[in-house]
TIMI-2910 file (N, C-alpha, C, CB; in pm, 1 decimal, decimal comma, always signed):
<rs>
+----------+----------+----------+----------+----------+----------+----------+----------+----------+----------+----------+----------+------+
!      n_x !      n_y !      n_z !     ca_x !     ca_y !     ca_z !      c_x !      c_y !      c_z !     cb_x !     cb_y !     cb_z ! resn !
+----------+----------+----------+----------+----------+----------+----------+----------+----------+----------+----------+----------+------+
!  +4545,5 !  -2457,5 ! +26548,5 !  +4541,6 !  -2340,0 ! +26463,1 !  +4650,3 !  -2353,0 ! +26357,0 !  +4559,9 !  -2209,7 ! +26546,2 !  Unk !
!  +4613,7 !  -2329,7 ! +26230,9 !  +4708,9 !  -2347,5 ! +26122,4 !  +4793,0 !  -2222,6 ! +26102,2 !  +4636,5 !  -2383,2 ! +25993,7 !  Unk !
!  +4915,3 !  -2243,7 ! +26056,5 !  +5006,4 !  -2133,3 ! +26029,5 !  +4963,8 !  -2064,1 ! +25901,0 !  +5152,9 !  -2183,0 ! +26019,6 !  Unk !
!  +4987,6 !  -1933,6 ! +25891,9 !  +4949,6 !  -1856,6 ! +25774,5 !  +5034,9 !  -1898,0 ! +25654,6 !  +4963,9 !  -1705,7 ! +25801,8 !  Unk !
!  +4970,7 !  -1911,1 ! +25538,6 !  +5039,0 !  -1949,1 ! +25415,8 !  +5119,0 !  -1829,5 ! +25365,1 !  +4937,8 !  -1998,4 ! +25308,1 !  Unk !
!  +5249,8 !  -1845,5 ! +25347,6 !  +5335,9 !  -1733,6 ! +25308,8 !  +5356,0 !  -1724,0 ! +25158,7 !  +5469,9 !  -1746,0 ! +25376,2 !  Unk !
!  +5298,0 !  -1816,9 ! +25083,0 !  +5308,5 !  -1815,6 ! +24938,1 !  +5183,3 !  -1752,0 ! +24879,3 !  +5328,9 !  -1958,5 ! +24882,6 !  Unk !
!  +5198,7 !  -1686,6 ! +24764,3 !  +5085,7 !  -1620,8 ! +24699,9 !  +5075,2 !  -1663,7 ! +24554,5 !  +5099,1 !  -1468,3 ! +24709,7 !  Unk !
!  +4958,8 !  -1638,5 ! +24495,7 !  +4936,4 !  -1667,8 ! +24355,4 !  +5035,6 !  -1585,9 ! +24272,5 !  +4788,9 !  -1636,8 ! +24314,2 !  Unk !
!  +5101,3 !  -1651,4 ! +24177,5 !  +5197,4 !  -1583,0 ! +24091,2 !  +5342,0 !  -1595,3 ! +24136,4 !  +5162,0 !  -1439,5 ! +24082,3 !  Unk !
!  +5365,9 !  -1646,4 ! +24257,7 !  +5502,8 !  -1666,2 ! +24305,9 !  +5569,9 !  -1776,3 ! +24225,4 !  +5504,1 !  -1700,9 ! +24456,8 !  Unk !
!  +5699,4 !  -1760,2 ! +24199,0 !  +5777,8 !  -1861,9 ! +24130,2 !  +5839,5 !  -1951,5 ! +24236,2 !  +5887,8 !  -1798,1 ! +24038,1 !  Unk !
!  +5810,2 !  -2080,8 ! +24230,1 !  +5855,5 !  -2174,5 ! +24333,4 !  +5926,8 !  -2293,9 ! +24270,5 !  +5736,5 !  -2222,8 ! +24418,6 !  Unk !
!  +5998,9 !  -2368,1 ! +24355,9 !  +6063,3 !  -2491,8 ! +24316,1 !  +6015,5 !  -2600,2 ! +24411,7 !  +6219,9 !  -2478,6 ! +24317,0 !  Unk !
!  +5991,4 !  -2720,1 ! +24358,5 !  +5947,5 !  -2832,3 ! +24441,0 !  +6071,1 !  -2891,8 ! +24508,2 !  +5871,2 !  -2940,5 ! +24355,4 !  Unk !
!  +6067,8 !  -2902,9 ! +24642,0 !  +6185,6 !  -2949,4 ! +24716,3 !  +6173,9 !  -3093,8 ! +24762,4 !  +6208,8 !  -2861,1 ! +24835,8 !  Unk !
!  +6056,1 !  -3154,7 ! +24750,5 !  +6041,7 !  -3295,1 ! +24787,8 !  +5925,0 !  -3357,1 ! +24713,8 !  +6022,5 !  -3309,8 ! +24939,3 !  Unk !
!  +5927,9 !  -3488,3 ! +24706,2 !  +5819,4 !  -3560,5 ! +24641,0 !  +5857,0 !  -3607,7 ! +24501,9 !  +5696,8 !  -3473,8 ! +24633,6 !  Unk !
!  +5756,8 !  -3655,1 ! +24430,7 !  +5775,3 !  -3713,5 ! +24298,5 !  +5829,1 !  -3612,5 ! +24197,0 !  +5644,5 !  -3770,8 ! +24249,1 !  Unk !
!  +5790,2 !  -3485,9 ! +24208,9 !  +5828,3 !  -3382,1 ! +24112,9 !  +5942,4 !  -3294,6 ! +24163,2 !  +5708,9 !  -3295,6 ! +24080,8 !  Unk !
!  +6028,3 !  -3348,0 ! +24247,7 !  +6138,6 !  -3272,2 ! +24306,4 !  +6225,9 !  -3209,7 ! +24197,9 !  +6223,4 !  -3362,7 ! +24396,9 !  Unk !
!  +6254,6 !  -3079,6 ! +24212,7 !  +6339,2 !  -3008,5 ! +24118,2 !  +6263,5 !  -2930,3 ! +24012,8 !  +6428,8 !  -3104,2 ! +24051,6 !  Unk !
!  +6134,6 !  -2954,5 ! +23996,7 !  +6056,3 !  -2882,4 ! +23896,6 !  +6025,5 !  -2741,3 ! +23947,2 !  +5924,9 !  -2958,8 ! +23863,8 !  Unk !
!  +6021,8 !  -2645,5 ! +23853,4 !  +5993,5 !  -2506,5 ! +23887,4 !  +5867,0 !  -2462,5 ! +23815,3 !  +6113,0 !  -2414,4 ! +23850,6 !  Unk !
!  +5796,2 !  -2367,2 ! +23873,6 !  +5676,9 !  -2314,2 ! +23810,0 !  +5610,4 !  -2207,6 ! +23894,7 !  +5579,4 !  -2425,2 ! +23781,9 !  Unk !
!  +5510,6 !  -2143,5 ! +23838,0 !  +5435,9 !  -2037,9 ! +23907,0 !  +5316,4 !  -2098,6 ! +23980,0 !  +5388,6 !  -1928,8 ! +23806,7 !  Unk !
!  +5279,4 !  -2038,9 ! +24090,3 !  +5162,2 !  -2083,6 ! +24165,1 !  +5037,8 !  -2032,4 ! +24093,6 !  +5166,6 !  -2033,6 ! +24313,6 !  Unk !
!  +4947,3 !  -2123,9 ! +24060,0 !  +4822,6 !  -2088,5 ! +23992,1 !  +4711,2 !  -2058,7 ! +24091,3 !  +4779,6 !  -2200,8 ! +23898,6 !  Unk !
!  +4708,9 !  -2131,4 ! +24204,6 !  +4602,7 !  -2114,0 ! +24303,0 !  +4652,4 !  -2160,4 ! +24438,7 !  +4475,3 !  -2191,6 ! +24261,9 !  Unk !
!  +4603,2 !  -2095,7 ! +24545,2 !  +4640,1 !  -2135,9 ! +24680,8 !  +4514,6 !  -2174,8 ! +24758,4 !  +4716,4 !  -2021,8 ! +24753,6 !  Unk !
!  +4531,1 !  -2267,1 ! +24851,2 !  +4424,0 !  -2310,9 ! +24939,9 !  +4474,6 !  -2296,5 ! +25083,3 !  +4379,9 !  -2459,3 ! +24908,9 !  Unk !
!  +4459,3 !  -2177,4 ! +25145,3 !  +4515,5 !  -2152,9 ! +25278,2 !  +4459,4 !  -2242,9 ! +25388,4 !  +4492,4 !  -2011,0 ! +25315,7 !  Unk !
!  +4333,0 !  -2281,2 ! +25380,3 !  +4273,2 !  -2362,6 ! +25486,7 !  +4334,3 !  -2501,9 ! +25491,6 !  +4122,2 !  -2373,2 ! +25466,9 !  Unk !
!  +4366,0 !  -2559,6 ! +25375,6 !  +4425,3 !  -2692,8 ! +25372,3 !  +4576,3 !  -2688,5 ! +25353,8 !  +4362,9 !  -2774,3 ! +25261,9 !  Unk !
!  +4634,3 !  -2567,3 ! +25342,6 !  +4779,0 !  -2546,9 ! +25329,2 !  +4833,9 !  -2615,3 ! +25203,2 !  +4851,8 !  -2600,2 ! +25453,8 !  Unk !
!  +4762,2 !  -2597,8 ! +25090,9 !  +4802,7 !  -2657,6 ! +24964,1 !  +4808,4 !  -2552,5 ! +24854,7 !  +4706,9 !  -2770,1 ! +24924,5 !  Unk !
!  +4885,9 !  -2580,4 ! +24750,1 !  +4899,0 !  -2490,8 ! +24635,3 !  +4894,7 !  -2572,4 ! +24506,7 !  +5030,6 !  -2408,6 ! +24643,7 !  Unk !
!  +4853,8 !  -2507,4 ! +24397,0 !  +4859,9 !  -2568,4 ! +24264,8 !  +4969,4 !  -2495,1 ! +24188,1 !  +4720,4 !  -2561,0 ! +24189,5 !  Unk !
!  +5068,6 !  -2571,3 ! +24141,0 !  +5181,6 !  -2515,3 ! +24066,8 !  +5171,2 !  -2562,3 ! +23922,4 !  +5318,9 !  -2557,8 ! +24130,2 !  Unk !
!  +5198,0 !  -2471,0 ! +23827,2 !  +5183,5 !  -2506,8 ! +23686,5 !  +5282,5 !  -2616,3 ! +23646,3 !  +5203,0 !  -2383,4 ! +23598,4 !  Unk !
!  +5233,3 !  -2715,2 ! +23571,2 !  +5309,3 !  -2829,5 ! +23519,0 !  +5375,2 !  -2914,4 ! +23628,5 !  +5415,7 !  -2779,9 ! +23423,9 !  Unk !
!  +5317,1 !  -2914,8 ! +23748,7 !  +5368,0 !  -2997,2 ! +23858,7 !  +5253,0 !  -3080,8 ! +23912,0 !  +5431,1 !  -2909,2 ! +23972,4 !  Unk !
!  +5279,0 !  -3208,7 ! +23941,5 !  +5180,5 !  -3303,8 ! +23993,2 !  +5061,6 !  -3316,0 ! +23897,9 !  +5132,4 !  -3260,7 ! +24133,0 !  Unk !
!  +5093,4 !  -3353,2 ! +23773,6 !  +4990,6 !  -3369,4 ! +23670,8 !  +4915,8 !  -3501,2 ! +23693,8 !  +5053,9 !  -3365,9 ! +23528,0 !  Unk !
!  +4782,4 !  -3493,2 ! +23686,6 !  +4699,1 !  -3611,6 ! +23699,8 !  +4613,3 !  -3626,3 ! +23575,1 !  +4610,9 !  -3603,8 ! +23826,7 !  Unk !
!  +4562,7 !  -3746,2 ! +23553,2 !  +4472,1 !  -3771,2 ! +23440,3 !  +4330,5 !  -3777,6 ! +23494,8 !  +4509,2 !  -3903,7 ! +23364,0 !  Unk !
!  +4242,5 !  -3695,3 ! +23436,5 !  +4103,1 !  -3690,2 ! +23480,3 !  +4016,1 !  -3735,6 ! +23364,3 !  +4062,8 !  -3546,2 ! +23528,5 !  Unk !
!  +3926,7 !  -3829,6 ! +23390,2 !  +3835,5 !  -3879,2 ! +23288,3 !  +3713,5 !  -3787,5 ! +23284,6 !  +3794,0 !  -4027,4 ! +23316,5 !  Unk !
!  +3686,9 !  -3726,7 ! +23168,3 !  +3578,4 !  -3629,6 ! +23154,2 !  +3469,0 !  -3685,7 ! +23064,2 !  +3631,5 !  -3496,3 ! +23097,7 !  Unk !
!  +3345,3 !  -3669,5 ! +23108,5 !  +3231,3 !  -3708,8 ! +23026,8 !  +3212,0 !  -3604,2 ! +22916,7 !  +3102,0 !  -3723,9 ! +23113,7 !  Unk !
!  +3153,2 !  -3640,3 ! +22804,6 !  +3124,8 !  -3541,6 ! +22700,5 !  +3029,8 !  -3433,2 ! +22751,4 !  +3065,1 !  -3610,1 ! +22577,1 !  Unk !
!  +3060,2 !  -3309,1 ! +22716,2 !  +2975,9 !  -3196,0 ! +22755,0 !  +2975,7 !  -3095,2 ! +22640,2 !  +3026,5 !  -3129,8 ! +22888,5 !  Unk !
!  +2905,8 !  -2983,2 ! +22657,5 !  +2902,0 !  -2881,8 ! +22551,8 !  +3039,6 !  -2821,2 ! +22528,8 !  +2801,7 !  -2771,8 ! +22587,0 !  Unk !
!  +3113,6 !  -2796,9 ! +22636,1 !  +3245,8 !  -2737,1 ! +22620,7 !  +3348,5 !  -2838,4 ! +22569,8 !  +3292,3 !  -2678,4 ! +22753,3 !  Unk !
!  +3329,0 !  -2966,5 ! +22602,5 !  +3418,8 !  -3073,1 ! +22559,0 !  +3334,1 !  -3185,8 ! +22499,2 !  +3507,2 !  -3125,6 ! +22678,2 !  Unk !
!  +3287,5 !  -3169,8 ! +22372,8 !  +3194,5 !  -3268,0 ! +22315,8 !  +3255,6 !  -3406,7 ! +22297,0 !  +3144,0 !  -3218,4 ! +22183,3 !  Unk !
!  +3386,8 !  -3415,5 ! +22285,3 !  +3452,6 !  -3543,7 ! +22264,7 !  +3465,3 !  -3621,9 ! +22395,2 !  +3589,8 !  -3522,7 ! +22202,9 !  Unk !
!  +3482,3 !  -3549,0 ! +22508,3 !  +3508,5 !  -3617,8 ! +22634,7 !  +3651,1 !  -3668,9 ! +22635,3 !  +3408,8 !  -3734,1 ! +22656,7 !  Unk !
!  +3679,6 !  -3772,8 ! +22712,6 !  +3811,7 !  -3833,8 ! +22710,7 !  +3891,9 !  -3807,0 ! +22836,7 !  +3888,0 !  -3785,0 ! +22592,2 !  Unk !
!  +4024,0 !  -3821,0 ! +22824,3 !  +4114,0 !  -3806,8 ! +22937,3 !  +4183,6 !  -3670,9 ! +22929,7 !  +4217,5 !  -3921,9 ! +22940,1 !  Unk !
!  +4178,0 !  -3596,5 ! +23039,2 !  +4235,9 !  -3462,0 ! +23045,8 !  +4350,5 !  -3463,0 ! +23146,8 !  +4127,7 !  -3355,4 ! +23085,1 !  Unk !
!  +4463,5 !  -3402,0 ! +23110,8 !  +4574,4 !  -3384,2 ! +23204,1 !  +4557,9 !  -3249,9 ! +23273,5 !  +4712,2 !  -3392,8 ! +23131,0 !  Unk !
!  +4565,5 !  -3248,3 ! +23406,5 !  +4554,1 !  -3123,4 ! +23480,5 !  +4639,2 !  -3129,9 ! +23606,4 !  +4407,0 !  -3094,0 ! +23515,9 !  Unk !
!  +4669,2 !  -3011,3 ! +23661,7 !  +4749,7 !  -3003,4 ! +23783,1 !  +4663,9 !  -3032,8 ! +23905,3 !  +4815,3 !  -2864,9 ! +23795,9 !  Unk !
!  +4722,4 !  -3102,2 ! +24002,5 !  +4655,1 !  -3130,2 ! +24128,7 !  +4728,1 !  -3054,3 ! +24239,4 !  +4651,2 !  -3284,2 ! +24158,5 !  Unk !
!  +4660,0 !  -3024,4 ! +24350,2 !  +4725,9 !  -2951,8 ! +24459,8 !  +4833,9 !  -3035,6 ! +24527,6 !  +4622,7 !  -2908,3 ! +24563,3 !  Unk !
!  +4939,2 !  -2967,0 ! +24572,7 !  +5042,4 !  -3029,9 ! +24653,2 !  +5057,3 !  -2950,1 ! +24781,9 !  +5177,6 !  -3038,4 ! +24575,9 !  Unk !
!  +5112,5 !  -3011,4 ! +24885,0 !  +5125,7 !  -2945,7 ! +25014,1 !  +5226,7 !  -2831,5 ! +25003,8 !  +5168,6 !  -3047,0 ! +25123,0 !  Unk !
!  +5197,5 !  -2720,3 ! +25070,8 !  +5282,7 !  -2601,8 ! +25063,2 !  +5421,4 !  -2625,4 ! +25122,0 !  +5216,6 !  -2486,3 ! +25134,7 !  Unk !
!  +5435,5 !  -2724,0 ! +25210,5 !  +5566,6 !  -2752,6 ! +25268,5 !  +5659,3 !  -2820,0 ! +25167,5 !  +5551,5 !  -2840,8 ! +25392,1 !  Unk !
!  +5604,9 !  -2868,8 ! +25056,3 !  +5686,5 !  -2934,5 ! +24954,2 !  +5740,3 !  -2838,3 ! +24849,8 !  +5606,6 !  -3041,5 ! +24886,4 !  Unk !
!  +5706,4 !  -2709,3 ! +24860,2 !  +5758,6 !  -2609,5 ! +24766,4 !  +5829,3 !  -2499,5 ! +24844,1 !  +5644,8 !  -2550,0 ! +24678,8 !  Unk !
!  +5922,8 !  -2432,9 ! +24775,8 !  +5995,6 !  -2323,3 ! +24837,4 !  +6007,4 !  -2210,1 ! +24736,4 !  +6135,8 !  -2369,3 ! +24886,7 !  Unk !
!  +5997,1 !  -2087,6 ! +24785,6 !  +6005,9 !  -1969,6 ! +24701,0 !  +6141,0 !  -1965,6 ! +24631,5 !  +5983,6 !  -1841,7 ! +24783,1 !  Unk !
!  +6141,7 !  -1932,3 ! +24502,3 !  +6264,0 !  -1930,8 ! +24422,3 !  +6286,7 !  -1790,9 ! +24370,0 !  +6256,3 !  -2032,2 ! +24305,6 !  Unk !
!  +6404,3 !  -1734,7 ! +24396,9 !  +6441,1 !  -1601,2 ! +24349,5 !  +6505,6 !  -1616,9 ! +24211,9 !  +6538,6 !  -1528,5 ! +24450,5 !  Unk !
!  +6434,1 !  -1574,2 ! +24107,3 !  +6482,9 !  -1591,9 ! +23970,5 !  +6603,7 !  -1504,3 ! +23941,6 !  +6372,5 !  -1561,1 ! +23871,1 !  Unk !
!  +6611,6 !  -1386,0 ! +24002,8 !  +6723,8 !  -1295,0 ! +23977,8 !  +6854,7 !  -1352,4 ! +24030,0 !  +6697,5 !  -1159,0 ! +24042,4 !  Unk !
!  +6850,9 !  -1408,7 ! +24151,8 !  +6970,8 !  -1463,8 ! +24214,1 !  +6989,1 !  -1612,7 ! +24184,4 !  +6965,4 !  -1441,8 ! +24363,6 !  Unk !
!  +6885,7 !  -1678,0 ! +24126,4 !  +6885,5 !  -1820,0 ! +24093,6 !  +6911,0 !  -1906,3 ! +24217,5 !  +6990,7 !  -1849,3 ! +23986,7 !  Unk !
!  +6834,8 !  -1877,4 ! +24325,9 !  +6847,1 !  -1954,7 ! +24449,3 !  +6714,3 !  -1954,6 ! +24524,1 !  +6959,7 !  -1897,9 ! +24538,8 !  Unk !
!  +6698,2 !  -2051,9 ! +24614,4 !  +6577,5 !  -2057,1 ! +24696,4 !  +6589,4 !  -1957,3 ! +24809,8 !  +6553,5 !  -2199,4 ! +24751,5 !  Unk !
!  +6474,6 !  -1913,2 ! +24861,6 !  +6473,3 !  -1813,2 ! +24967,3 !  +6347,7 !  -1825,5 ! +25049,8 !  +6484,8 !  -1673,1 ! +24909,4 !  Unk !
!  +6345,5 !  -1758,1 ! +25162,5 !  +6225,7 !  -1749,2 ! +25245,2 !  +6174,5 !  -1606,4 ! +25238,8 !  +6254,5 !  -1792,3 ! +25392,6 !  Unk !
!  +6041,5 !  -1588,5 ! +25231,0 !  +5988,3 !  -1452,0 ! +25230,0 !  +5985,5 !  -1393,5 ! +25370,9 !  +5847,1 !  -1449,8 ! +25169,2 !  Unk !
!  +6017,6 !  -1264,8 ! +25382,4 !  +6017,0 !  -1193,8 ! +25510,1 !  +5936,4 !  -1066,0 ! +25491,5 !  +6163,0 !  -1162,5 ! +25560,0 !  Unk !
!  +5851,8 !  -1035,5 ! +25589,2 !  +5772,8 !   -913,2 ! +25584,9 !  +5852,9 !   -799,4 ! +25647,9 !  +5636,7 !   -932,2 ! +25657,9 !  Unk !
!  +5862,5 !   -686,3 ! +25576,2 !  +5932,6 !   -568,2 ! +25626,6 !  +5835,3 !   -451,2 ! +25622,9 !  +6062,0 !   -537,2 ! +25542,6 !  Unk !
!  +5836,6 !   -370,9 ! +25729,5 !  +5751,7 !   -252,1 ! +25735,5 !  +5832,2 !   -132,0 ! +25690,0 !  +5695,5 !   -229,8 ! +25878,6 !  Unk !
!  +5777,6 !    -59,0 ! +25591,7 !  +5842,1 !    +61,8 ! +25541,3 !  +5816,7 !   +176,8 ! +25638,5 !  +5790,2 !    +97,4 ! +25399,0 !  Unk !
!  +5894,0 !   +286,3 ! +25626,8 !  +5873,0 !   +401,8 ! +25715,0 !  +5732,4 !   +463,4 ! +25704,1 !  +5976,1 !   +507,8 ! +25683,9 !  Unk !
!  +5668,5 !   +449,4 ! +25586,8 !  +5533,7 !   +506,1 ! +25569,7 !  +5425,2 !   +415,2 ! +25626,9 !  +5506,0 !   +531,7 ! +25421,9 !  Unk !
!  +5464,1 !   +297,6 ! +25678,9 !  +5368,0 !   +207,5 ! +25743,4 !  +5323,5 !    +90,7 ! +25658,0 !  +5248,7 !   +284,1 ! +25784,0 !  Unk !
!  +5355,6 !    +91,7 ! +25528,4 !  +5315,4 !    -19,9 ! +25442,1 !  +5410,3 !   -137,9 ! +25463,0 !  +5314,1 !    +23,3 ! +25292,5 !  Unk !
!  +5356,7 !   -258,6 ! +25440,3 !  +5436,6 !   -380,3 ! +25458,0 !  +5459,8 !   -445,9 ! +25322,9 !  +5367,0 !   -479,2 ! +25555,2 !  Unk !
!  +5581,4 !   -494,9 ! +25300,4 !  +5615,4 !   -562,4 ! +25175,3 !  +5687,5 !   -693,1 ! +25205,5 !  +5702,8 !   -471,6 ! +25085,4 !  Unk !
!  +5680,8 !   -787,6 ! +25109,4 !  +5754,2 !   -913,2 ! +25121,4 !  +5887,7 !   -896,5 ! +25051,0 !  +5673,4 !  -1033,2 ! +25061,5 !  Unk !
!  +5994,8 !   -939,8 ! +25116,8 !  +6127,7 !   -932,6 ! +25057,7 !  +6198,0 !  -1067,5 ! +25073,3 !  +6211,0 !   -819,2 ! +25123,1 !  Unk !
!  +6302,4 !  -1087,3 ! +24994,0 !  +6386,6 !  -1206,3 ! +25003,2 !  +6469,4 !  -1196,5 ! +25129,3 !  +6477,6 !  -1221,8 ! +24877,9 !  Unk !
!  +6474,9 !  -1305,2 ! +25208,2 !  +6546,9 !  -1300,9 ! +25334,4 !  +6697,8 !  -1290,1 ! +25316,5 !  +6514,6 !  -1422,7 ! +25415,0 !  Unk !
!  +6751,0 !  -1336,8 ! +25203,9 !  +6895,1 !  -1336,5 ! +25181,6 !  +6945,3 !  -1207,2 ! +25118,2 !  +6933,2 !  -1452,8 ! +25094,7 !  Unk !
!  +6874,2 !  -1158,6 ! +25015,4 !  +6923,0 !  -1042,0 ! +24941,4 !  +6839,9 !   -916,8 ! +24963,1 !  +6926,8 !  -1073,1 ! +24795,5 !  Unk !
!  +6726,1 !   -929,3 ! +25031,3 !  +6632,6 !   -819,3 ! +25056,3 !  +6578,1 !   -756,0 ! +24928,5 !  +6700,2 !   -713,4 ! +25139,1 !  Unk !
!  +6568,1 !   -837,2 ! +24819,9 !  +6500,6 !   -792,8 ! +24697,9 !  +6350,7 !   -801,3 ! +24720,0 !  +6543,6 !   -878,3 ! +24574,5 !  Unk !
!  +6277,8 !   -705,9 ! +24666,1 !  +6131,5 !   -708,2 ! +24679,6 !  +6073,5 !   -819,6 ! +24594,2 !  +6069,9 !   -572,0 ! +24639,2 !  Unk !
!  +5976,1 !   -891,9 ! +24648,8 !  +5913,5 !  -1003,8 ! +24576,3 !  +5786,3 !   -957,9 ! +24508,8 !  +5883,3 !  -1121,3 ! +24671,3 !  Unk !
+----------+----------+----------+----------+----------+----------+----------+----------+----------+----------+----------+----------+------+
</rs>
């Protein structure tokens, strides 16, 4: 059984391992079943595209490829540090994600 993905679309993350270590960006898409995420301007690949109506010229396109979620970590832009998300239940019963170090709402 796979662990639940704690990252969401729109989260600001930093790459902590791999070829793109140190790069920062927002999550564009998540794949919870395979535990992968697509981060903007990280893990760029070249894709050869045939000519089509939307791209009549065809050619080589640069696009982001998925990377494993364990290679990225949530980044708190306000505090300028990495953090882990923690779920907290409010008195009214709603649950929110907060920074584990500073308890800022994410």
